[in-house]
N, CA, C and O atoms as a GROMACS GRO file, in nm:
protein
  528
    1MET      N    1   1.350  -0.091  -1.057
    1MET     CA    2   1.431  -0.048  -0.947
    1MET      C    3   1.422   0.104  -0.937
    1MET      O    4   1.421   0.172  -1.040
    2TYR      N    5   1.416   0.156  -0.818
    2TYR     CA    6   1.405   0.299  -0.794
    2TYR      C    7   1.530   0.351  -0.727
    2TYR      O    8   1.593   0.281  -0.647
    3SER      N    9   1.565   0.472  -0.759
    3SER     CA   10   1.671   0.539  -0.683
    3SER      C   11   1.615   0.672  -0.636
    3SER      O   12   1.552   0.744  -0.713
    4ALA      N   13   1.638   0.703  -0.512
    4ALA     CA   14   1.589   0.829  -0.456
    4ALA      C   15   1.688   0.939  -0.492
    4ALA      O   16   1.808   0.925  -0.471
    5GLY      N   17   1.634   1.047  -0.546
    5GLY     CA   18   1.719   1.159  -0.584
    5GLY      C   19   1.748   1.249  -0.466
    5GLY      O   20   1.864   1.272  -0.432
    6SER      N   21   1.642   1.301  -0.403
    6SER     CA   22   1.665   1.390  -0.291
    6SER      C   23   1.544   1.391  -0.199
    6SER      O   24   1.432   1.364  -0.241
    7VAL      N   25   1.569   1.421  -0.075
    7VAL     CA   26   1.463   1.439   0.024
    7VAL      C   27   1.496   1.566   0.100
    7VAL      O   28   1.606   1.580   0.153
    8GLN      N   29   1.400   1.658   0.105
    8GLN     CA   30   1.422   1.784   0.173
    8GLN      C   31   1.314   1.805   0.277
    8GLN      O   32   1.197   1.772   0.253
    9MET      N   33   1.349   1.857   0.393
    9MET     CA   34   1.252   1.888   0.496
    9MET      C   35   1.275   2.031   0.544
    9MET      O   36   1.388   2.077   0.554
   10SER      N   37   1.164   2.099   0.572
   10SER     CA   38   1.169   2.236   0.620
   10SER      C   39   1.082   2.246   0.744
   10SER      O   40   0.974   2.188   0.747
   11ARG      N   41   1.127   2.319   0.846
   11ARG     CA   42   1.048   2.335   0.967
   11ARG      C   43   0.981   2.472   0.974
   11ARG      O   44   0.919   2.505   1.075
   12ASP      N   45   0.993   2.552   0.869
   12ASP     CA   46   0.934   2.686   0.868
   12ASP      C   47   0.786   2.678   0.830
   12ASP      O   48   0.752   2.621   0.726
   13LYS      N   49   0.699   2.735   0.913
   13LYS     CA   50   0.555   2.747   0.885
   13LYS      C   51   0.496   2.618   0.831
   13LYS      O   52   0.428   2.620   0.729
   14GLY      N   53   0.521   2.510   0.894
   14GLY     CA   54   0.469   2.381   0.850
   14GLY      C   55   0.579   2.301   0.784
   14GLY      O   56   0.674   2.357   0.728
   15CYS      N   57   0.568   2.174   0.792
   15CYS     CA   58   0.671   2.085   0.742
   15CYS      C   59   0.639   2.044   0.599
   15CYS      O   60   0.526   2.005   0.569
   16VAL      N   61   0.737   2.052   0.512
   16VAL     CA   62   0.719   2.009   0.374
   16VAL      C   63   0.822   1.902   0.345
   16VAL      O   64   0.941   1.921   0.369
   17THR      N   65   0.776   1.791   0.293
   17THR     CA   66   0.865   1.683   0.254
   17THR      C   67   0.859   1.672   0.103
   17THR      O   68   0.751   1.669   0.046
   18ARG      N   69   0.973   1.664   0.040
   18ARG     CA   70   0.977   1.652  -0.105
   18ARG      C   71   1.071   1.540  -0.141
   18ARG      O   72   1.183   1.534  -0.090
   19SER      N   73   1.027   1.451  -0.228
   19SER     CA   74   1.110   1.340  -0.273
   19SER      C   75   1.109   1.335  -0.425
   19SER      O   76   1.004   1.349  -0.487
   20ASP      N   77   1.223   1.315  -0.484
   20ASP     CA   78   1.235   1.296  -0.628
   20ASP      C   79   1.278   1.152  -0.651
   20ASP      O   80   1.377   1.106  -0.596
   21PHE      N   81   1.202   1.080  -0.734
   21PHE     CA   82   1.234   0.942  -0.764
   21PHE      C   83   1.258   0.927  -0.913
   21PHE      O   84   1.190   0.988  -0.995
   22HIS      N   85   1.355   0.847  -0.946
   22HIS     CA   86   1.385   0.819  -1.086
   22HIS      C   87   1.391   0.668  -1.102
   22HIS      O   88   1.461   0.599  -1.028
   23VAL      N   89   1.317   0.616  -1.201
   23VAL     CA   90   1.320   0.472  -1.229
   23VAL      C   91   1.445   0.446  -1.310
   23VAL      O   92   1.462   0.502  -1.419
   24LEU      N   93   1.534   0.360  -1.259
   24LEU     CA   94   1.660   0.332  -1.328
   24LEU      C   95   1.632   0.271  -1.464
   24LEU      O   96   1.546   0.184  -1.477
   25GLY      N   97   1.704   0.315  -1.565
   25GLY     CA   98   1.687   0.263  -1.699
   25GLY      C   99   1.564   0.319  -1.770
   25GLY      O  100   1.522   0.265  -1.872
   26SER      N  101   1.506   0.424  -1.718
   26SER     CA  102   1.384   0.481  -1.774
   26SER      C  103   1.394   0.632  -1.775
   26SER      O  104   1.474   0.691  -1.703
   27GLN      N  105   1.312   0.694  -1.856
   27GLN     CA  106   1.304   0.840  -1.860
   27GLN      C  107   1.206   0.893  -1.756
   27GLN      O  108   1.195   1.014  -1.738
   28ARG      N  109   1.132   0.804  -1.688
   28ARG     CA  110   1.030   0.846  -1.592
   28ARG      C  111   1.094   0.908  -1.469
   28ARG      O  112   1.196   0.861  -1.420
   29HIS      N  113   1.032   1.012  -1.421
   29HIS     CA  114   1.080   1.085  -1.304
   29HIS      C  115   0.957   1.133  -1.228
   29HIS      O  116   0.866   1.188  -1.289
   30SER      N  117   0.952   1.113  -1.099
   30SER     CA  118   0.835   1.152  -1.021
   30SER      C  119   0.876   1.243  -0.906
   30SER      O  120   0.979   1.222  -0.842
   31ASN      N  121   0.795   1.343  -0.882
   31ASN     CA  122   0.812   1.430  -0.766
   31ASN      C  123   0.697   1.404  -0.670
   31ASN      O  124   0.581   1.409  -0.710
   32LEU      N  125   0.727   1.377  -0.547
   32LEU     CA  126   0.627   1.359  -0.445
   32LEU      C  127   0.645   1.469  -0.342
   32LEU      O  128   0.757   1.492  -0.296
   33GLN      N  129   0.539   1.536  -0.307
   33GLN     CA  130   0.549   1.643  -0.208
   33GLN      C  131   0.427   1.637  -0.118
   33GLN      O  132   0.314   1.624  -0.165
   34SER      N  133   0.450   1.646   0.011
   34SER     CA  134   0.338   1.649   0.105
   34SER      C  135   0.362   1.756   0.209
   34SER      O  136   0.474   1.773   0.259
   35SER      N  137   0.256   1.827   0.241
   35SER     CA  138   0.264   1.928   0.346
   35SER      C  139   0.200   1.872   0.471
   35SER      O  140   0.100   1.800   0.463
   36MET      N  141   0.255   1.904   0.583
   36MET     CA  142   0.201   1.859   0.710
   36MET      C  143   0.153   1.981   0.787
   36MET      O  144   0.223   2.082   0.795
   37ASN      N  145   0.033   1.971   0.843
   37ASN     CA  146  -0.034   2.089   0.894
   37ASN      C  147  -0.032   2.107   1.045
   37ASN      O  148  -0.014   2.220   1.090
   38HIS      N  149  -0.048   2.005   1.124
   38HIS     CA  150  -0.068   2.018   1.267
   38HIS      C  151   0.064   2.018   1.342
   38HIS      O  152   0.152   1.936   1.314
   39GLU      N  153   0.079   2.107   1.437
   39GLU     CA  154   0.200   2.119   1.517
   39GLU      C  155   0.201   2.011   1.626
   39GLU      O  156   0.102   1.994   1.696
   40SER      N  157   0.311   1.940   1.639
   40SER     CA  158   0.323   1.839   1.744
   40SER      C  159   0.408   1.894   1.858
   40SER      O  160   0.462   2.004   1.846
   41SER      N  161   0.418   1.819   1.967
   41SER     CA  162   0.495   1.864   2.083
   41SER      C  163   0.644   1.874   2.054
   41SER      O  164   0.716   1.946   2.124
   42SER      N  165   0.692   1.804   1.951
   42SER     CA  166   0.835   1.809   1.919
   42SER      C  167   0.872   1.928   1.833
   42SER      O  168   0.989   1.949   1.803
   43GLY      N  169   0.773   2.007   1.793
   43GLY     CA  170   0.800   2.121   1.708
   43GLY      C  171   0.785   2.089   1.560
   43GLY      O  172   0.778   2.180   1.478
   44LEU      N  173   0.780   1.960   1.524
   44LEU     CA  174   0.757   1.921   1.386
   44LEU      C  175   0.608   1.920   1.358
   44LEU      O  176   0.529   1.885   1.445
   45SER      N  177   0.570   1.957   1.238
   45SER     CA  178   0.430   1.953   1.200
   45SER      C  179   0.390   1.809   1.169
   45SER      O  180   0.474   1.729   1.127
   46LYS      N  181   0.263   1.777   1.191
   46LYS     CA  182   0.215   1.641   1.173
   46LYS      C  183   0.074   1.645   1.117
   46LYS      O  184  -0.010   1.722   1.164
   47GLU      N  185   0.048   1.565   1.017
   47GLU     CA  186  -0.085   1.558   0.958
   47GLU      C  187  -0.160   1.440   1.020
   47GLU      O  188  -0.105   1.330   1.031
   48GLU      N  189  -0.284   1.462   1.058
   48GLU     CA  190  -0.367   1.356   1.114
   48GLU      C  191  -0.402   1.256   1.004
   48GLU      O  192  -0.436   1.296   0.893
   49THR      N  193  -0.396   1.129   1.034
   49THR     CA  194  -0.432   1.024   0.940
   49THR      C  195  -0.567   0.969   0.981
   49THR      O  196  -0.591   0.941   1.099
   50THR      N  197  -0.656   0.952   0.884
   50THR     CA  198  -0.789   0.900   0.913
   50THR      C  199  -0.799   0.753   0.876
   50THR      O  200  -0.720   0.701   0.797
   51LYS      N  201  -0.896   0.687   0.934
   51LYS     CA  202  -0.922   0.547   0.904
   51LYS      C  203  -0.952   0.529   0.756
   51LYS      O  204  -0.908   0.432   0.694
   52GLU      N  205  -1.027   0.623   0.698
   52GLU     CA  206  -1.062   0.615   0.556
   52GLU      C  207  -0.937   0.622   0.468
   52GLU      O  208  -0.928   0.551   0.368
   53GLU      N  209  -0.842   0.708   0.506
   53GLU     CA  210  -0.717   0.718   0.429
   53GLU      C  211  -0.637   0.588   0.437
   53GLU      O  212  -0.581   0.542   0.338
   54ILE      N  213  -0.633   0.530   0.556
   54ILE     CA  214  -0.560   0.404   0.573
   54ILE      C  215  -0.627   0.294   0.492
   54ILE      O  216  -0.559   0.217   0.424
   55TYR      N  217  -0.760   0.286   0.499
   55TYR     CA  218  -0.833   0.185   0.422
   55TYR      C  219  -0.810   0.204   0.271
   55TYR      O  220  -0.792   0.107   0.198
   56LYS      N  221  -0.810   0.328   0.227
   56LYS     CA  222  -0.787   0.357   0.085
   56LYS      C  223  -0.647   0.310   0.045
   56LYS      O  224  -0.630   0.249  -0.060
   57ALA      N  225  -0.548   0.338   0.129
   57ALA     CA  226  -0.410   0.297   0.100
   57ALA      C  227  -0.398   0.145   0.096
   57ALA      O  228  -0.334   0.090   0.007
   58ILE      N  229  -0.459   0.077   0.192
   58ILE     CA  230  -0.454  -0.070   0.195
   58ILE      C  231  -0.524  -0.126   0.073
   58ILE      O  232  -0.474  -0.221   0.012
   59ASN      N  233  -0.639  -0.071   0.036
   59ASN     CA  234  -0.711  -0.117  -0.083
   59ASN      C  235  -0.629  -0.096  -0.210
   59ASN      O  236  -0.626  -0.181  -0.298
   60GLN      N  237  -0.562   0.018  -0.217
   60GLN     CA  238  -0.479   0.048  -0.334
   60GLN      C  239  -0.365  -0.053  -0.346
   60GLN      O  240  -0.338  -0.105  -0.455
   61LEU      N  241  -0.298  -0.080  -0.236
   61LEU     CA  242  -0.189  -0.178  -0.237
   61LEU      C  243  -0.241  -0.318  -0.267
   61LEU      O  244  -0.177  -0.395  -0.339
   62THR      N  245  -0.356  -0.351  -0.210
   62THR     CA  246  -0.416  -0.482  -0.236
   62THR      C  247  -0.445  -0.499  -0.384
   62THR      O  248  -0.416  -0.603  -0.442
   63SER      N  249  -0.502  -0.397  -0.446
   63SER     CA  250  -0.533  -0.403  -0.589
   63SER      C  251  -0.407  -0.423  -0.673
   63SER      O  252  -0.409  -0.496  -0.772
   64LEU      N  253  -0.298  -0.357  -0.634
   64LEU     CA  254  -0.172  -0.375  -0.707
   64LEU      C  255  -0.118  -0.516  -0.692
   64LEU      O  256  -0.067  -0.574  -0.788
   65VAL      N  257  -0.130  -0.571  -0.573
   65VAL     CA  258  -0.078  -0.706  -0.547
   65VAL      C  259  -0.157  -0.812  -0.621
   65VAL      O  260  -0.100  -0.902  -0.682
   66ILE      N  261  -0.289  -0.801  -0.617
   66ILE     CA  262  -0.373  -0.909  -0.669
   66ILE      C  263  -0.406  -0.897  -0.817
   66ILE      O  264  -0.445  -0.996  -0.879
   67GLY      N  265  -0.391  -0.778  -0.875
   67GLY     CA  266  -0.420  -0.761  -1.016
   67GLY      C  267  -0.564  -0.720  -1.040
   67GLY      O  268  -0.650  -0.731  -0.952
   68GLY      N  269  -0.589  -0.674  -1.161
   68GLY     CA  270  -0.718  -0.617  -1.196
   68GLY      C  271  -0.836  -0.712  -1.185
   68GLY      O  272  -0.942  -0.674  -1.136
   69ARG      N  273  -0.818  -0.836  -1.228
   69ARG     CA  274  -0.929  -0.933  -1.226
   69ARG      C  275  -0.978  -0.958  -1.084
   69ARG      O  276  -1.098  -0.952  -1.058
   70PHE      N  277  -0.887  -0.985  -0.991
   70PHE     CA  278  -0.926  -1.010  -0.852
   70PHE      C  279  -0.972  -0.881  -0.784
   70PHE      O  280  -1.059  -0.885  -0.697
   71ALA      N  281  -0.914  -0.767  -0.823
   71ALA     CA  282  -0.954  -0.638  -0.764
   71ALA      C  283  -1.101  -0.611  -0.797
   71ALA      O  284  -1.178  -0.569  -0.711
   72ARG      N  285  -1.138  -0.636  -0.922
   72ARG     CA  286  -1.279  -0.615  -0.961
   72ARG      C  287  -1.370  -0.716  -0.893
   72ARG      O  288  -1.483  -0.684  -0.857
   73ALA      N  289  -1.322  -0.838  -0.874
   73ALA     CA  290  -1.403  -0.944  -0.813
   73ALA      C  291  -1.427  -0.919  -0.664
   73ALA      O  292  -1.519  -0.977  -0.606
   74THR      N  293  -1.345  -0.835  -0.601
   74THR     CA  294  -1.357  -0.810  -0.457
   74THR      C  295  -1.391  -0.664  -0.425
   74THR      O  296  -1.375  -0.621  -0.311
   75LYS      N  297  -1.436  -0.591  -0.523
   75LYS     CA  298  -1.465  -0.448  -0.505
   75LYS      C  299  -1.569  -0.424  -0.395
   75LYS      O  300  -1.565  -0.320  -0.329
   76GLN      N  301  -1.660  -0.518  -0.376
   76GLN     CA  302  -1.766  -0.500  -0.276
   76GLN      C  303  -1.712  -0.497  -0.133
   76GLN      O  304  -1.784  -0.458  -0.041
   77TYR      N  305  -1.587  -0.536  -0.113
   77TYR     CA  306  -1.527  -0.539   0.021
   77TYR      C  307  -1.440  -0.417   0.050
   77TYR      O  308  -1.364  -0.419   0.146
   78GLN      N  309  -1.448  -0.312  -0.031
   78GLN     CA  310  -1.360  -0.196  -0.014
   78GLN      C  311  -1.373  -0.130   0.123
   78GLN      O  312  -1.275  -0.074   0.172
   79LYS      N  313  -1.487  -0.135   0.185
   79LYS     CA  314  -1.504  -0.071   0.317
   79LYS      C  315  -1.451  -0.160   0.429
   79LYS      O  316  -1.446  -0.117   0.545
   80ASN      N  317  -1.411  -0.281   0.397
   80ASN     CA  318  -1.354  -0.374   0.494
   80ASN      C  319  -1.231  -0.442   0.432
   80ASN      O  320  -1.241  -0.555   0.385
   81PRO      N  321  -1.115  -0.373   0.432
   81PRO     CA  322  -0.996  -0.428   0.367
   81PRO      C  323  -0.955  -0.565   0.419
   81PRO      O  324  -0.906  -0.647   0.341
   82LYS      N  325  -0.972  -0.591   0.547
   82LYS     CA  326  -0.933  -0.721   0.601
   82LYS      C  327  -1.014  -0.833   0.536
   82LYS      O  328  -0.959  -0.937   0.499
   83GLU      N  329  -1.143  -0.812   0.523
   83GLU     CA  330  -1.229  -0.912   0.457
   83GLU      C  331  -1.192  -0.925   0.309
   83GLU      O  332  -1.193  -1.034   0.253
   84ARG      N  333  -1.160  -0.812   0.246
   84ARG     CA  334  -1.120  -0.816   0.105
   84ARG      C  335  -0.993  -0.898   0.088
   84ARG      O  336  -0.983  -0.980  -0.003
   85ILE      N  337  -0.898  -0.877   0.176
   85ILE     CA  338  -0.771  -0.949   0.168
   85ILE      C  339  -0.793  -1.098   0.189
   85ILE      O  340  -0.733  -1.180   0.120
   86GLU      N  341  -0.879  -1.132   0.284
   86GLU     CA  342  -0.908  -1.274   0.309
   86GLU      C  343  -0.975  -1.338   0.187
   86GLU      O  344  -0.944  -1.452   0.153
   87HIS      N  345  -1.065  -1.265   0.123
   87HIS     CA  346  -1.129  -1.316   0.002
   87HIS      C  347  -1.026  -1.330  -0.111
   87HIS      O  348  -1.028  -1.428  -0.185
   88CYS      N  349  -0.937  -1.233  -0.123
   88CYS     CA  350  -0.830  -1.238  -0.224
   88CYS      C  351  -0.738  -1.358  -0.199
   88CYS      O  352  -0.691  -1.421  -0.293
   89TYR      N  353  -0.714  -1.387  -0.074
   89TYR     CA  354  -0.631  -1.502  -0.039
   89TYR      C  355  -0.695  -1.630  -0.093
   89TYR      O  356  -0.627  -1.716  -0.149
   90GLN      N  357  -0.828  -1.643  -0.075
   90GLN     CA  358  -0.898  -1.761  -0.126
   90GLN      C  359  -0.888  -1.769  -0.279
   90GLN      O  360  -0.868  -1.877  -0.334
   91LEU      N  361  -0.903  -1.657  -0.345
   91LEU     CA  362  -0.890  -1.654  -0.491
   91LEU      C  363  -0.748  -1.691  -0.533
   91LEU      O  364  -0.728  -1.760  -0.633
   92THR      N  365  -0.650  -1.645  -0.457
   92THR     CA  366  -0.510  -1.673  -0.488
   92THR      C  367  -0.478  -1.821  -0.467
   92THR      O  368  -0.399  -1.878  -0.542
   93ILE      N  369  -0.537  -1.882  -0.366
   93ILE     CA  370  -0.517  -2.025  -0.344
   93ILE      C  371  -0.570  -2.104  -0.464
   93ILE      O  372  -0.507  -2.201  -0.507
   94SER      N  373  -0.685  -2.064  -0.519
   94SER     CA  374  -0.737  -2.132  -0.638
   94SER      C  375  -0.644  -2.109  -0.757
   94SER      O  376  -0.626  -2.198  -0.840
   95GLU      N  377  -0.584  -1.991  -0.765
   95GLU     CA  378  -0.487  -1.962  -0.870
   95GLU      C  379  -0.362  -2.049  -0.853
   95GLU      O  380  -0.301  -2.091  -0.951
   96GLN      N  381  -0.326  -2.075  -0.728
   96GLN     CA  382  -0.208  -2.158  -0.700
   96GLN      C  383  -0.230  -2.301  -0.749
   96GLN      O  384  -0.137  -2.365  -0.799
   97LYS      N  385  -0.352  -2.351  -0.736
   97LYS     CA  386  -0.384  -2.486  -0.785
   97LYS      C  387  -0.368  -2.492  -0.936
   97LYS      O  388  -0.322  -2.593  -0.990
   98GLU      N  389  -0.408  -2.383  -1.006
   98GLU     CA  390  -0.396  -2.377  -1.151
   98GLU      C  391  -0.250  -2.370  -1.195
   98GLU      O  392  -0.218  -2.409  -1.307
   99ALA      N  393  -0.162  -2.322  -1.108
   99ALA     CA  394  -0.021  -2.303  -1.142
   99ALA      C  395   0.061  -2.430  -1.123
   99ALA      O  396   0.182  -2.430  -1.145
  100PHE      N  397  -0.003  -2.537  -1.084
  100PHE     CA  398   0.068  -2.663  -1.059
  100PHE      C  399   0.151  -2.702  -1.181
  100PHE      O  400   0.099  -2.711  -1.292
  101GLY      N  401   0.280  -2.724  -1.161
  101GLY     CA  402   0.370  -2.764  -1.268
  101GLY      C  403   0.439  -2.648  -1.339
  101GLY      O  404   0.535  -2.670  -1.412
  102ASP      N  405   0.392  -2.526  -1.319
  102ASP     CA  406   0.453  -2.408  -1.380
  102ASP      C  407   0.532  -2.335  -1.272
  102ASP      O  408   0.476  -2.262  -1.190
  103PHE      N  409   0.665  -2.357  -1.272
  103PHE     CA  410   0.751  -2.306  -1.166
  103PHE      C  411   0.744  -2.153  -1.155
  103PHE      O  412   0.734  -2.100  -1.044
  104ASN      N  413   0.749  -2.082  -1.268
  104ASN     CA  414   0.745  -1.935  -1.264
  104ASN      C  415   0.612  -1.886  -1.210
  104ASN      O  416   0.610  -1.795  -1.127
  105LYS      N  417   0.502  -1.944  -1.254
  105LYS     CA  418   0.370  -1.904  -1.206
  105LYS      C  419   0.356  -1.936  -1.057
  105LYS      O  420   0.298  -1.857  -0.982
  106LYS      N  421   0.410  -2.050  -1.015
  106LYS     CA  422   0.404  -2.089  -0.874
  106LYS      C  423   0.477  -1.986  -0.787
  106LYS      O  424   0.428  -1.948  -0.681
  107ASN      N  425   0.594  -1.941  -0.832
  107ASN     CA  426   0.669  -1.839  -0.757
  107ASN      C  427   0.594  -1.706  -0.754
  107ASN      O  428   0.593  -1.638  -0.651
  108GLN      N  429   0.532  -1.670  -0.865
  108GLN     CA  430   0.455  -1.546  -0.871
  108GLN      C  431   0.338  -1.551  -0.773
  108GLN      O  432   0.312  -1.453  -0.702
  109VAL      N  433   0.269  -1.663  -0.769
  109VAL     CA  434   0.155  -1.678  -0.678
  109VAL      C  435   0.203  -1.677  -0.534
  109VAL      O  436   0.135  -1.621  -0.447
  110GLN      N  437   0.319  -1.738  -0.505
  110GLN     CA  438   0.371  -1.738  -0.369
  110GLN      C  439   0.405  -1.597  -0.322
  110GLN      O  440   0.381  -1.562  -0.207
  111ARG      N  441   0.460  -1.515  -0.413
  111ARG     CA  442   0.488  -1.374  -0.377
  111ARG      C  443   0.358  -1.301  -0.346
  111ARG      O  444   0.352  -1.217  -0.256
  112LYS      N  445   0.254  -1.334  -0.422
  112LYS     CA  446   0.124  -1.272  -0.400
  112LYS      C  447   0.069  -1.312  -0.262
  112LYS      O  448   0.016  -1.228  -0.190
  113VAL      N  449   0.082  -1.440  -0.227
  113VAL     CA  450   0.037  -1.488  -0.096
  113VAL      C  451   0.115  -1.419   0.015
  113VAL      O  452   0.056  -1.377   0.115
  114ASP      N  453   0.246  -1.407  -0.001
  114ASP     CA  454   0.329  -1.339   0.100
  114ASP      C  455   0.288  -1.192   0.116
  114ASP      O  456   0.282  -1.141   0.228
  115SER      N  457   0.262  -1.126   0.005
  115SER     CA  458   0.220  -0.985   0.010
  115SER      C  459   0.082  -0.971   0.074
  115SER      O  460   0.058  -0.877   0.150
  116LEU      N  461  -0.008  -1.063   0.044
  116LEU     CA  462  -0.140  -1.059   0.106
  116LEU      C  463  -0.130  -1.078   0.257
  116LEU      O  464  -0.206  -1.017   0.333
  117TYR      N  465  -0.038  -1.163   0.301
  117TYR     CA  466  -0.017  -1.183   0.444
  117TYR      C  467   0.026  -1.051   0.509
  117TYR      O  468  -0.025  -1.014   0.614
  118SER      N  469   0.120  -0.980   0.445
  118SER     CA  470   0.167  -0.852   0.498
  118SER      C  471   0.054  -0.749   0.501
  118SER      O  472   0.039  -0.677   0.599
  119LEU      N  473  -0.023  -0.743   0.394
  119LEU     CA  474  -0.136  -0.650   0.390
  119LEU      C  475  -0.241  -0.684   0.496
  119LEU      O  476  -0.303  -0.596   0.553
  120ASN      N  477  -0.259  -0.813   0.520
  120ASN     CA  478  -0.354  -0.856   0.623
  120ASN      C  479  -0.310  -0.806   0.761
  120ASN      O  480  -0.394  -0.765   0.841
  121LEU      N  481  -0.181  -0.809   0.788
  121LEU     CA  482  -0.130  -0.755   0.915
  121LEU      C  483  -0.159  -0.606   0.927
  121LEU      O  484  -0.200  -0.559   1.033
  122LEU      N  485  -0.138  -0.532   0.819
  122LEU     CA  486  -0.166  -0.388   0.821
  122LEU      C  487  -0.315  -0.361   0.839
  122LEU      O  488  -0.353  -0.270   0.913
  123ALA      N  489  -0.399  -0.439   0.772
  123ALA     CA  490  -0.545  -0.422   0.785
  123ALA      C  491  -0.589  -0.455   0.928
  123ALA      O  492  -0.676  -0.387   0.983
  124GLN      N  493  -0.530  -0.558   0.987
  124GLN     CA  494  -0.561  -0.593   1.125
  124GLN      C  495  -0.523  -0.479   1.219
  124GLN      O  496  -0.599  -0.444   1.309
  125LEU      N  497  -0.406  -0.422   1.197
  125LEU     CA  498  -0.362  -0.308   1.278
  125LEU      C  499  -0.458  -0.190   1.263
  125LEU      O  500  -0.493  -0.126   1.361
  126ALA      N  501  -0.499  -0.162   1.139
  126ALA     CA  502  -0.592  -0.052   1.114
  126ALA      C  503  -0.724  -0.074   1.188
  126ALA      O  504  -0.786   0.022   1.235
  127ASN      N  505  -0.767  -0.198   1.200
  127ASN     CA  506  -0.890  -0.229   1.271
  127ASN      C  507  -0.873  -0.219   1.423
  127ASN      O  508  -0.970  -0.195   1.495
  128GLU      N  509  -0.752  -0.238   1.472
  128GLU     CA  510  -0.727  -0.235   1.616
  128GLU      C  511  -0.707  -0.094   1.670
  128GLU      O  512  -0.723  -0.070   1.789
  129VAL      N  513  -0.673  -0.001   1.583
  129VAL     CA  514  -0.650   0.138   1.625
  129VAL      C  515  -0.782   0.202   1.664
  129VAL      O  516  -0.884   0.182   1.598
  130GLU      N  517  -0.781   0.279   1.773
  130GLU     CA  518  -0.900   0.354   1.812
  130GLU      C  519  -0.895   0.488   1.741
  130GLU      O  520  -0.813   0.574   1.774
  131TRP      N  521  -0.982   0.506   1.642
  131TRP     CA  522  -0.986   0.625   1.559
  131TRP      C  523  -1.077   0.729   1.620
  131TRP      O  524  -1.178   0.695   1.681
  132ASP      N  525  -1.040   0.856   1.605
  132ASP     CA  526  -1.123   0.966   1.655
  132ASP      C  527  -1.245   0.985   1.568
  132ASP      O  528  -1.327   1.073   1.595
   0.00000   0.00000   0.00000
């Protein structure tokens, strides 16, 4: 479980967002900071997002959802996250068959299927966007 410590925004000479996260029950603490470079019509700075960055983010999330074994088995699809997710779905269905009778494993696999569905929607959206 995560609790957000603070979020700060500044509009001076570019927008800076800073977030402090602390994992409850742990000594771990993370600082996330991002600078935004391009000025938008609203006066807030905005960073351009590229298709490659979106694909990298989707691949990263997919790897977390499916685990190391399936991530390595689908590495060849990194340039096409939608195809990778569809292949992962097939691997997960075979894993679901193996989980027959194991209630905890069945629930874990179902969460994986649900997450893959969500990632598939994001990958579909990324493919529908007209990138510069």
